[in-house]
C-alpha positions as CSV (number, residue, x, y, z in Angstrom):
1,M,0.2,0.0,-0.1
2,I,2.5,2.2,1.2
3,D,5.7,2.9,-1.7
4,K,8.7,1.5,0.1
5,D,11.2,4.3,-0.5
6,L,8.3,6.5,1.8
7,L,7.8,3.7,4.3
8,H,12.2,3.5,4.4
9,I,12.4,7.6,5.1
10,L,9.1,7.6,7.3
11,A,9.3,7.4,11.6
12,C,7.5,7.6,14.7
13,P,6.8,11.4,15.2
14,E,7.3,10.8,18.9
15,T,10.2,8.3,19.3
16,H,11.6,8.2,15.4
17,Q,11.0,3.9,15.4
18,K,11.1,2.9,12.1
19,L,7.8,2.2,11.0
20,A,6.0,-0.6,8.8
21,E,2.8,-1.4,7.7
22,A,0.3,-3.0,10.0
23,S,-0.3,-6.4,9.6
24,A,-3.8,-8.1,9.2
25,E,-4.0,-9.4,12.2
26,V,-2.9,-6.2,14.1
27,L,-5.3,-4.0,12.3
28,E,-8.4,-6.9,12.7
29,A,-7.8,-6.9,17.0
30,L,-7.2,-2.8,16.8
31,N,-10.8,-3.0,14.6
32,A,-12.4,-5.2,17.1
33,R,-11.5,-2.7,19.9
34,I,-12.7,0.3,18.0
35,S,-15.9,-1.2,16.8
36,A,-16.6,-2.3,21.0
37,G,-15.9,1.4,21.7
38,E,-12.7,0.7,23.5
39,V,-10.2,2.9,21.9
40,K,-9.2,6.6,22.5
41,N,-5.9,7.9,20.6
42,V,-3.0,9.3,22.1
43,G,-4.8,12.3,22.1
44,G,-7.6,11.3,24.2
45,E,-10.2,11.7,21.6
46,A,-12.8,8.1,21.3
47,V,-11.7,6.3,18.1
48,T,-15.0,5.7,16.0
49,E,-13.9,4.9,12.5
50,T,-12.3,1.6,11.8
51,L,-8.8,1.3,9.9
52,E,-8.4,0.2,6.1
53,A,-4.7,0.3,6.9
54,G,-1.7,1.5,9.5
55,L,1.4,2.1,10.4
56,V,2.8,0.0,13.1
57,R,5.9,1.4,15.5
58,E,8.7,-0.6,15.4
59,D,8.1,-1.5,19.2
60,G,4.6,-2.4,18.2
61,T,2.8,-0.1,20.7
62,I,1.6,2.2,18.6
63,V,-0.2,2.6,15.3
64,Y,-0.5,5.3,13.1
65,P,-4.0,5.3,10.7
66,I,-3.7,5.5,7.2
67,R,-6.6,7.6,5.9
68,D,-7.3,7.6,2.0
69,A,-3.7,6.5,1.2
70,I,-2.0,9.2,3.4
71,P,-0.3,8.7,6.4
72,V,-1.8,10.4,9.5
73,L,1.8,10.9,11.8
74,L,0.5,12.9,14.4
75,I,1.4,11.7,18.3
76,D,-1.9,12.1,18.9
77,E,-4.0,10.7,16.4
78,G,-1.7,7.2,17.6
79,L,-3.9,4.2,18.4
80,S,-2.1,1.8,21.2
81,T,-2.2,-1.5,20.2
82,S,-2.7,-2.5,24.0
83,A,-6.2,-3.4,25.1
84,S,-5.4,-1.9,28.3
85,S,-5.7,1.9,26.8
């Protein structure tokens, strides 16, 4: 989905870790939590739209959404992959 050259230069805006395309499993788990109303972004806003794609931080803890084929790399838009958040 994301051009490999672009993906190579993208980084987490908070930690500067590398990003990779989120797997189907990560997206499925996150979308299930979104559908259940359990997800808030890092900025504290409730997330109601499921993700078609996302970029996951190297440590696997944050996913940044991709909307209309554009990565949204704003710290507050990050979504925790942990079910406890």
